[in-house]
C-alpha positions in Angstrom: 222.0 274.4 297.1 221.5 271.0 298.7 219.4 270.7 301.8 218.9 267.9 304.2 216.7 266.8 307.1 217.1 268.1 310.6 220.0 265.7 311.3 222.2 267.4 308.7 223.3 270.8 307.5 223.9 272.0 303.9 227.2 273.5 303.2 227.1 277.2 302.4 228.7 278.4 299.1 229.9 281.7 300.6 229.7 283.7 303.8 226.4 285.4 303.0 224.6 282.3 301.8 222.4 280.6 304.3 222.8 277.0 305.4 219.5 275.1 305.5 218.2 272.5 307.9 215.0 270.9 306.7 212.0 269.7 308.6 210.0 267.6 306.1 206.6 266.1 306.7 205.8 263.1 304.5 202.4 263.1 302.8 200.6 261.3 305.6 201.7 263.9 308.2 201.0 266.8 305.8 197.5 265.5 305.2 197.0 265.2 309.0 198.3 268.7 309.6 195.8 270.1 307.0 193.0 268.2 308.6 193.9 269.3 312.1 194.0 273.0 310.9 190.6 272.8 309.3 189.0 271.0 312.2 190.3 273.8 314.5 188.9 276.5 312.2 192.2 278.0 311.3 194.7 277.9 308.4 197.8 275.7 307.9 200.0 278.8 307.7 198.5 280.0 311.0 199.3 276.7 312.7 202.8 276.7 311.3 203.4 280.3 312.5 202.1 279.5 316.0 204.4 276.4 316.1 207.4 278.5 315.0 206.7 281.1 317.7 206.3 278.4 320.4 209.4 276.6 319.2 211.4 279.8 319.2 210.4 280.5 322.8 211.4 276.9 323.7 214.9 277.0 322.2 215.6 280.5 323.6 214.2 279.5 327.0 212.0 282.6 327.2 208.4 283.3 327.6 206.4 283.2 324.4 205.3 286.8 324.9 208.9 287.9 324.3 209.0 286.6 320.7 208.7 289.0 317.8 207.5 287.4 314.5 207.4 288.6 310.9 205.8 286.7 308.1 205.1 287.5 304.4 201.6 287.8 303.0 200.5 287.7 299.4 198.3 290.7 298.9 196.9 290.0 295.4 193.5 288.7 296.6 193.4 291.0 299.6 193.5 294.3 297.8 190.5 296.1 296.3 190.4 295.6 293.4 192.4 292.3 293.4 195.7 292.3 291.6 196.0 289.7 288.7 199.0 287.5 288.1 200.3 289.7 285.3 199.5 293.0 287.0 202.3 293.0 289.5 205.5 291.2 290.5 206.1 291.0 294.2 202.7 292.0 295.6 203.6 291.0 299.1 204.1 292.7 302.4 205.6 291.9 305.8 203.2 291.4 308.7 204.4 291.7 312.3 203.1 290.1 315.5 204.5 289.4 318.9 203.9 286.5 321.2 202.1 288.8 323.5 199.6 289.6 320.6 198.7 285.9 320.1 199.5 284.1 323.4 196.7 281.8 324.3 195.8 278.3 325.3 197.7 276.2 322.9 199.0 276.3 319.3 195.6 276.3 317.6 194.2 279.2 319.6 197.4 281.1 318.8 196.9 280.3 315.1 193.4 281.7 315.2 194.6 284.9 317.0 197.3 285.4 314.3 194.7 285.2 311.5 192.4 287.6 313.4 195.2 290.1 313.9 196.1 289.9 310.2 192.4 290.7 309.2 192.4 293.6 311.7 195.7 294.9 310.3 194.3 294.8 306.8 191.1 296.6 307.9 193.0 299.5 309.5 195.5 300.0 306.7 198.6 298.8 308.4 199.6 296.6 305.5 199.7 299.6 303.2 202.0 301.4 305.7 204.3 298.3 305.7 204.5 298.4 301.9 205.7 301.9 302.2 208.3 300.7 304.7 209.6 298.1 302.2 209.8 300.7 299.5 211.8 303.0 301.7 214.3 300.4 302.8 214.8 299.4 299.2 215.8 303.0 298.5 218.2 303.1 301.5 215.9 305.2 303.5 215.5 304.3 307.1 212.1 305.4 308.5 211.0 304.5 312.0 210.5 300.8 312.2 207.4 299.1 313.7 207.8 298.8 317.5 207.6 295.0 317.2 211.0 295.0 315.6 212.8 296.9 318.3 214.6 296.1 320.5 215.8 292.5 320.1 215.6 289.9 317.4 212.7 288.9 315.1 211.8 285.5 313.9 210.7 285.5 310.3 209.0 283.1 307.9 207.7 283.0 304.3 205.2 280.5 302.9 205.7 279.8 299.2 202.6 277.6 299.2 202.0 274.5 297.1 204.5 274.3 294.3 202.7 273.6 291.1 203.5 270.8 288.7 206.6 272.0 286.7 207.1 271.3 283.0 210.2 269.2 282.3 211.6 267.3 279.4 210.5 263.6 279.2 213.8 262.4 280.5 213.8 264.6 283.6 212.0 263.9 286.9 211.7 266.4 289.7 211.8 264.6 293.1 212.1 267.6 295.4 212.0 271.4 295.7 214.4 273.5 297.8 214.5 277.2 298.5 217.7 279.3 298.3 218.6 282.3 300.2 221.2 285.1 300.1 221.1 287.1 303.3 222.7 290.4 303.6 221.2 292.6 306.3 222.8 295.8 305.1 222.1 298.4 302.5 224.3 298.4 299.3 226.2 301.3 300.9 227.1 299.1 303.9 224.8 300.9 306.4 223.2 298.9 309.1 219.4 299.1 309.0 218.6 300.5 312.5 216.8 298.1 314.7 216.4 295.4 312.1 218.1 292.2 313.4 216.5 289.1 312.0 217.1 285.6 313.4 217.2 282.7 311.1 214.3 282.6 308.7 212.0 279.7 307.9 210.9 278.9 304.3 207.7 276.9 304.0 206.9 274.9 300.8 204.7 272.0 299.8 205.9 269.8 297.0 204.5 266.4 295.8 202.2 266.3 298.9 205.0 266.9 301.4 205.3 270.0 303.5 208.8 271.2 304.3 210.1 274.0 306.5 213.7 275.0 305.6 215.4 276.8 308.5 218.1 279.1 307.1 221.1 279.7 309.4 224.3 281.5 308.4 225.6 281.7 311.9 224.4 278.9 314.1 223.3 275.6 312.5 222.9 273.9 315.9 220.3 276.5 316.9 218.5 276.1 313.6 218.4 272.3 314.1 216.9 272.9 317.6 214.2 275.1 316.1 213.4 272.4 313.5 213.2 269.6 316.1 211.0 271.7 318.4 208.7 272.7 315.5 208.4 269.1 314.3 207.4 268.0 317.8 204.6 270.6 317.8 203.3 269.9 314.3 203.3 266.1 314.3 201.5 264.2 317.0 203.4 261.1 318.2 200.8 258.7 316.9 201.1 260.1 313.4 204.9 260.0 313.6 204.9 256.4 314.6 202.6 255.3 311.7 204.6 257.2 309.1 208.0 256.2 310.4 207.1 252.5 310.7 205.9 252.6 307.1 209.3 253.4 305.8 208.4 256.8 304.4 
């Protein structure tokens, strides 16, 4: 599915397919973002997550403490013993937080609090409980959902990380990487999953040195564009934007 920058929207192929609006950081901005995260003693994913929460509060015109957030964590290296690449398929789990959990003085403090909460959730076994939740939902069972999911809407993200170099025929060159999404928030039997109402998701990837966040929206592309614009403003200081834009990137 094609996907464009935040000024445009991709055309969905069917009613359940998500339209994407892309926030793309050129290599110079991506490098600066990584440097900023390291200098602030946090992770890039933590910074992006904090920016997404702040942007969501801005576009909804609500206090950041009202935002519920879910993001996906790769558990391979976090389990004991670790899980090898050929020892499991989707060794991931959803992690939940609220703006109230991580509210602080600015984006970087929020990022550090998100990472601290993740470590605490792992230590007390919450991630294992959430793996059980995922398995139950896959079997059309509806256990009690984490309180962070109810009531209201939940912002979600998944970070696919740095896309490795892909092998292609000599005559083929890959110039970009785009996610695809098929969203159907119902069970195969057509039963609504109680309490689970996700807002548009954000897909985070890094390809050829450029970080991209693709905002999926099957209902409201304008709102997704607003999220992308607000997130860009948080992640890219004005001085970095000017240098990159003037360079014709």
